[in-house]
C-alpha positions in Angstrom: 134.4 -3.1 -208.4 132.2 -5.8 -209.9 135.1 -6.9 -212.2 137.4 -7.9 -209.4 136.4 -11.5 -209.5 135.6 -13.4 -212.8 132.5 -15.4 -212.3 129.9 -17.5 -214.1 127.0 -15.2 -213.0 128.4 -12.2 -214.7 129.1 -14.3 -217.8 125.6 -15.7 -217.9 124.0 -12.3 -217.6 126.2 -10.8 -220.2 125.4 -13.7 -222.6 121.7 -13.1 -222.2 122.2 -9.3 -222.5 124.3 -9.5 -225.7 121.6 -11.8 -227.3 119.1 -9.1 -226.6 121.5 -6.4 -227.9 121.9 -8.4 -231.2 118.1 -8.3 -231.5 118.3 -4.5 -231.0 116.3 -4.7 -227.8 118.9 -3.2 -225.5 122.1 -1.2 -225.8 125.2 -3.3 -225.2 126.9 -0.6 -223.1 123.9 -0.4 -220.8 123.9 -4.2 -220.7 127.5 -4.1 -219.4 126.9 -1.4 -216.8 123.7 -3.0 -215.6 125.4 -6.4 -215.3 128.3 -5.0 -213.3 125.8 -3.6 -210.8 123.3 -6.5 -210.9 125.3 -9.6 -210.7 126.7 -9.0 -207.2 123.2 -8.3 -205.9 121.9 -11.5 -207.6 124.7 -13.5 -206.0 123.8 -11.9 -202.6 120.1 -12.9 -203.2 121.0 -16.4 -204.2 123.2 -16.8 -201.1 120.5 -15.4 -198.8 117.6 -17.2 -200.3 119.6 -20.4 -200.5 120.3 -19.9 -196.8 116.5 -19.6 -196.3 115.8 -22.6 -198.3 118.6 -24.5 -196.5 117.0 -23.5 -193.2 113.8 -25.2 -194.3 115.5 -28.2 -195.7 117.7 -28.8 -192.6 114.8 -28.2 -190.3 112.7 -30.6 -192.3 115.4 -33.3 -192.3 116.1 -32.9 -188.6 112.6 -32.4 -187.3 110.0 -33.2 -189.9 107.0 -31.4 -191.7 105.6 -29.9 -188.5 108.9 -28.0 -188.0 108.8 -26.8 -191.6 105.3 -25.5 -191.0 106.3 -23.8 -187.8 109.2 -22.0 -189.4 106.9 -21.1 -192.2 104.4 -19.6 -189.7 107.2 -17.5 -188.1 108.9 -16.4 -191.3 106.4 -13.6 -192.2 107.0 -12.0 -188.8 110.8 -12.0 -189.4 110.0 -10.7 -192.9 108.5 -7.5 -191.3 112.1 -6.5 -190.5 112.7 -6.4 -194.3 109.4 -4.8 -195.0 110.1 -1.8 -192.8 113.9 -1.8 -193.3 113.6 -2.3 -197.1 111.1 0.5 -197.4 113.3 3.0 -195.7 116.3 1.6 -197.6 114.4 2.3 -200.8 114.5 5.9 -199.9 118.2 5.6 -199.1 119.1 4.3 -202.6 117.0 7.0 -204.2 118.7 9.9 -202.3 122.2 8.4 -202.3 122.3 7.7 -206.0 121.2 11.3 -206.9 123.6 12.8 -204.4 126.5 10.5 -205.4 126.4 11.6 -209.0 126.1 15.2 -208.0 129.1 14.9 -205.6 126.9 16.2 -202.7 128.8 14.3 -200.0 127.4 16.0 -196.9 123.8 15.5 -198.2 124.6 11.9 -198.9 125.9 11.2 -195.4 122.8 12.8 -193.8 120.6 10.6 -196.0 122.3 7.5 -194.7 122.3 8.5 -191.0 118.7 9.6 -191.2 117.7 6.3 -192.7 119.5 4.4 -190.0 117.9 6.3 -187.2 114.4 5.7 -188.7 115.0 2.0 -189.1 116.1 1.7 -185.4 113.1 3.6 -184.3 110.8 1.2 -186.2 112.4 -2.2 -185.6 113.4 -2.1 -181.9 109.7 -2.0 -180.8 108.9 -4.7 -183.4 111.7 -6.9 -182.0 110.4 -6.4 -178.4 106.9 -7.5 -179.5 108.2 -10.7 -181.1 110.3 -11.5 -178.1 107.5 -10.9 -175.7 104.5 -12.6 -177.4 105.8 -15.3 -179.8 103.2 -17.9 -178.9 100.3 -15.5 -179.3 101.5 -14.2 -182.6 102.2 -17.6 -184.1 98.8 -18.8 -182.8 97.1 -16.1 -184.9 98.2 -17.8 -188.2 99.3 -21.3 -187.1 97.4 -24.5 -186.8 98.5 -27.6 -184.9 100.1 -27.7 -181.4 103.5 -28.9 -182.6 103.8 -26.4 -185.5 102.8 -23.5 -183.3 105.4 -24.5 -180.6 108.2 -24.7 -183.2 107.2 -21.4 -184.7 107.1 -19.6 -181.3 110.6 -21.0 -180.3 112.0 -19.8 -183.6 110.4 -16.3 -183.5 111.4 -15.6 -179.9 115.1 -16.0 -180.7 115.1 -14.5 -184.2 113.5 -11.4 -182.8 116.9 -10.3 -181.5 118.1 -10.0 -185.1 115.4 -7.7 -186.4 117.1 -4.3 -185.9 120.4 -5.7 -187.3 118.6 -7.0 -190.4 117.0 -3.6 -191.0 120.2 -1.7 -190.6 122.0 -4.1 -193.0 119.6 -3.1 -195.7 120.5 0.6 -195.2 124.2 -0.2 -195.6 123.7 -2.4 -198.6 121.5 0.1 -200.5 123.9 3.0 -199.7 126.7 1.2 -201.5 124.6 0.1 -204.4 123.5 3.8 -204.8 127.2 4.7 -205.0 127.9 2.2 -207.8 129.3 -0.5 -205.6 127.3 -3.8 -205.5 130.4 -5.9 -205.0 131.1 -5.0 -201.4 127.5 -5.7 -200.0 127.6 -8.9 -202.0 130.7 -10.0 -200.2 129.5 -9.0 -196.8 125.9 -10.3 -197.0 126.7 -13.5 -198.9 129.5 -14.2 -196.4 126.9 -13.7 -193.7 124.6 -16.2 -195.3 127.5 -18.8 -195.5 128.2 -18.2 -191.8 124.5 -18.6 -191.1 124.3 -22.0 -192.8 127.4 -23.3 -191.1 126.1 -22.3 -187.6 122.7 -23.8 -188.4 124.2 -27.1 -189.5 126.3 -27.3 -186.3 123.4 -26.4 -184.0 120.8 -28.6 -185.7 122.7 -31.7 -186.5 125.6 -31.7 -184.0 124.2 -30.0 -180.9 120.6 -30.9 -181.7 119.1 -27.7 -180.3 116.1 -27.7 -182.8 114.6 -24.7 -184.5 116.3 -22.4 -182.0 119.6 -23.3 -183.7 118.3 -22.0 -187.0 117.2 -18.8 -185.3 120.6 -18.3 -183.5 122.4 -18.7 -186.8 120.3 -15.9 -188.4 120.9 -13.5 -185.5 124.6 -14.1 -185.3 125.1 -13.6 -189.1 123.2 -10.3 -189.1 125.2 -9.0 -186.2 128.5 -9.8 -187.9 127.4 -8.3 -191.2 126.3 -5.0 -189.5 129.6 -4.8 -187.7 131.4 -5.0 -191.0 129.2 -2.3 -192.6 129.7 0.1 -189.7 133.5 -0.4 -189.8 133.6 0.2 -193.5 131.5 3.3 -193.5 133.4 4.9 -190.6 137.0 3.8 -191.4 136.6 3.9 -195.2 137.8 0.3 -195.9 137.8 -3.3 -194.7 140.4 -6.0 -194.8 140.0 -8.4 -197.8 137.2 -6.0 -199.2 139.1 -2.8 -199.9 137.9 0.8 -199.9 134.3 1.9 -199.6 133.2 4.4 -202.3 131.6 6.6 -199.7 132.1 7.3 -196.0 129.5 8.4 -193.4 130.2 11.3 -191.1 129.0 10.3 -187.6 129.5 13.8 -186.2 126.4 15.9 -185.4 124.0 16.6 -186.8 122.8 13.0 -187.6 119.7 14.3 -189.4 117.7 17.4 -190.3 114.0 18.0 -190.6 114.4 18.2 -194.4 116.2 14.8 -194.6 113.6 13.2 -192.4 110.8 14.6 -194.6 112.5 13.3 -197.8 113.1 9.8 -196.4 109.6 9.6 -195.0 108.0 10.9 -198.2 109.8 8.4 -200.4 110.1 5.5 -198.0 106.5 5.4 -196.5 104.8 4.1 -199.7 107.6 1.5 -200.0 107.2 0.5 -196.4 103.4 0.1 -197.1 104.2 -1.9 -200.2 106.5 -4.2 -198.4 104.2 -4.5 -195.4 101.2 -5.2 -197.7 103.2 -8.1 -199.2 104.5 -9.5 -195.9 101.3 -8.9 -194.0 99.2 -10.8 -196.6 101.3 -13.9 -195.7 99.5 -14.1 -192.3 96.0 -14.5 -193.5 97.2 -16.5 -196.5 99.0 -19.0 -194.2 95.9 -19.2 -192.0 93.9 -20.1 -195.1 96.4 -22.6 -196.3 96.4 -24.2 -192.9 92.8 -25.1 -193.5 94.0 -27.5 -196.3 96.1 -29.5 -193.8 99.7 -29.8 -192.8 100.9 -31.4 -196.1 99.6 -28.5 -198.1 101.2 -26.0 -195.7 104.5 -27.7 -196.2 104.2 -27.8 -200.0 103.1 -24.1 -200.0 106.1 -23.1 -197.8 108.5 -25.0 -200.0 107.0 -23.4 -203.2 107.4 -19.9 -201.7 111.0 -20.6 -200.8 111.7 -21.8 -204.3 110.0 -18.7 -205.8 112.0 -16.5 -203.5 115.2 -18.1 -204.9 114.0 -17.6 -208.5 113.2 -14.0 -207.6 116.8 -13.2 -206.8 117.5 -11.6 -210.3 115.2 -8.8 -209.0 117.7 -8.1 -206.2 120.1 -7.1 -208.9 118.0 -5.6 -211.7 115.6 -3.6 -209.6 118.4 -2.1 -207.5 120.7 -1.6 -210.5 117.8 0.3 -212.2 117.3 2.4 -209.1 120.9 3.3 -208.9 121.5 3.9 -212.7 118.3 5.8 -213.2 118.8 7.8 -210.0 122.3 8.8 -211.2 120.9 10.0 -214.5 118.3 12.0 -212.7 120.9 13.4 -210.4 122.6 15.1 -213.3 119.3 16.1 -214.8 119.3 13.7 -217.8 115.7 12.6 -217.8 115.8 11.0 -221.3 118.8 8.9 -220.3 117.0 7.9 -217.1 114.0 6.7 -219.2 116.2 4.7 -221.5 118.0 3.0 -218.6 114.7 2.2 -217.0 113.2 0.6 -220.1 116.3 -1.4 -221.1 117.0 -2.7 -217.6 113.4 -3.9 -217.4 113.6 -5.8 -220.7 117.0 -7.3 -219.7 115.7 -8.3 -216.2 112.5 -9.9 -217.6 114.5 -12.0 -220.0 116.7 -13.3 -217.2 113.5 -14.2 -215.2 112.2 -16.2 -218.1 115.5 -18.1 -218.3 115.5 -18.8 -214.6 111.9 -19.9 -214.4 112.2 -22.2 -217.4 115.1 -24.0 -215.8 113.3 -24.7 -212.6 110.1 -25.6 -214.4 112.0 -28.4 -216.3 113.4 -29.9 -213.1 110.5 -29.1 -210.7 110.3 -32.7 -209.3 114.0 -32.9 -208.7 113.8 -29.5 -206.9 111.0 -30.8 -204.8 113.0 -33.8 -203.7 115.5 -31.5 -202.1 112.9 -30.6 -199.5 110.8 -33.7 -199.1 111.3 -37.4 -199.5 107.8 -38.6 -198.8 106.3 -39.9 -202.1 102.8 -39.1 -200.8 103.3 -35.3 -200.9 106.1 -35.0 -203.5 103.5 -34.6 -206.4 101.8 -31.8 -204.5 105.1 -30.0 -203.8 106.1 -30.4 -207.5 102.9 -28.8 -208.7 103.2 -25.9 -206.4 106.8 -25.4 -207.6 105.5 -25.4 -211.2 103.0 -22.7 -210.4 105.7 -20.7 -208.6 107.7 -20.7 -211.9 104.8 -19.0 -213.7 104.2 -16.6 -210.8 107.8 -15.4 -210.5 107.9 -14.1 -214.1 105.5 -11.3 -213.2 107.5 -10.5 -210.1 110.4 -9.7 -212.6 108.2 -7.3 -214.5 107.0 -5.4 -211.4 110.5 -5.3 -209.9 112.0 -3.9 -213.1 109.2 -1.2 -213.3 109.6 -0.4 -209.6 113.3 0.4 -209.9 112.9 3.7 -211.8 109.9 4.7 -209.7 111.9 4.1 -206.5 114.9 6.1 -208.0 112.6 9.1 -208.7 110.7 9.0 -205.4 107.4 8.1 -207.2 106.8 5.2 -204.9 103.0 5.1 -204.3 101.9 3.0 -207.3 103.9 -0.1 -206.4 101.9 0.0 -203.1 98.6 0.3 -205.0 99.6 -2.7 -207.1 100.5 -4.8 -204.0 97.3 -3.8 -202.3 95.1 -4.8 -205.2 97.0 -8.0 -206.1 97.0 -9.4 -202.6 93.9 -8.1 -200.9 91.5 -7.8 -203.7 92.4 -10.8 -205.8 94.7 -13.4 -204.2 93.4 -13.6 -200.6 89.7 -13.6 -201.5 90.3 -16.3 -204.2 92.3 -18.5 -201.8 89.6 -18.0 -199.1 86.9 -19.1 -201.6 88.9 -22.2 -202.4 89.1 -23.0 -198.7 85.4 -22.5 -198.1 84.7 -24.9 -201.0 86.5 -27.7 -199.1 85.0 -30.3 -196.8 86.6 -30.5 -193.4 90.2 -31.5 -194.1 91.1 -35.1 -193.1 94.8 -36.0 -193.1 95.6 -33.1 -195.4 93.2 -34.3 -198.2 91.7 -31.5 -200.3 89.4 -31.2 -203.3 90.9 -30.2 -206.8 88.8 -27.0 -206.7 90.4 -25.8 -203.4 94.0 -26.5 -204.6 93.3 -24.7 -207.9 92.3 -21.6 -206.0 95.6 -21.6 -204.2 97.5 -22.0 -207.5 95.6 -19.1 -209.1 96.2 -16.9 -206.0 99.9 -17.5 -206.3 99.8 -16.1 -209.8 97.4 -13.2 -209.2 99.5 -11.9 -206.3 102.3 -11.2 -208.8 100.4 -10.5 -212.0 98.3 -7.6 -210.8 101.2 -5.6 -209.3 103.1 -6.2 -212.5 100.4 -4.7 -214.6 99.8 -1.6 -212.4 103.4 -0.8 -211.7 104.4 -1.2 -215.4 101.6 1.1 -216.4 102.8 3.8 -214.1 106.4 3.4 -215.4 105.2 3.8 -219.0 103.5 7.2 -218.2 106.9 8.8 -217.5 105.4 11.0 -214.8 108.0 9.6 -212.4 110.6 11.9 -214.0 108.5 15.0 -213.0 108.2 13.6 -209.4 112.0 13.2 -209.2 112.5 17.0 -209.6 111.3 17.5 -206.0 114.1 15.3 -204.5 117.2 16.1 -206.5 120.2 17.9 -205.0 120.4 21.6 -205.7 123.2 21.2 -208.3 120.9 19.1 -210.5 118.9 20.3 -213.5 116.2 18.8 -215.8 116.4 18.5 -219.5 
């Protein structure tokens, strides 16, 4: 399905992959199959992260740095929907990919409905909390009356979209596990475009403030979920075409065995995601001690890093799907080769992406701020983000095979150590070394601590996750989750 539309993204990935193949680093056939699965997910990521960056840029242009900081304070709470939903969806792609290659349709359908029920059970209470106590939650991490007020207004409205965002992840991962990354790309990237359009109208035409950005996010997620549900039940969508799998909504929706499998695989992934997202709360509280200008620069740098991290959307999930399909047929050696080569391929793409942003860091910074007094600070943070994101590529590539096999604990260990043992303590030491901030002024030592923290939070997980991948023990773990028709070599 990825070949339906010629596009520069696929061409660029293939060009990098063929260069690696000429150097005998990867197999050209695996390059082609990986690219066909990866590029639609990368386009989805670019669209969604561009939407997120556009939110910040539009809010900043319309309302100023305090609004940027407010949205930045609220974003980690919204991100918890993706932490929980993405963790469960990680189990979904593992189970779906193995069952898809083994033609176990009934087991595949149960894996999807079980995942959806668990996401609803988790995210509805979370949404209720955000809706009920936005001021108190933002006040835990925010600093400054205006920023906290902006953040609370944004969080209260965006809370309504939390369950929809979680369920969209289940739909997306189901299709990727069934060798179709094109359909979720069209649906979720289309949702991102709708989001930006709604935001522009509400922010600049109707002038409803940060609430407009939140309304756009909710509306887009509702529309995308409606499309997923229609496609999975009817089997096709107008302009999209047929779905590779359908979901049987007749009872039973789940079984004890399916709940156990999803929980066993998904729980460490949820903890991994929550560890990453939850660390943003104390980190933002620490960054707030440096003053509002540093908060704005930090938020911009994270948005830019998220955008550079979009290759991981494709390569990590392509690895999970392709490795999982090999495991589903019992070919452990083939699974190992796919895992290693997708990791090499993906890391090369990350290096290419980071180098491009590094060369134009100042120009990228100007897209977010036009104040010459803080532009150098924003530019430096973006440069550090370019270094940091490369290690995210390594950890994402190594996580793909682990997620496919069900061996999902080590990525959690890596996140825990990187964020809570290294990055947060170092950032806190930098803040403690500061005098009382005046007008956002900071000492060089404090800023350097934040720069180092941005790098360590990705470097440490990369080292730990890659080590676990190289042991090969994940192949043994996968044997406990494969469909009955599978065998090991």
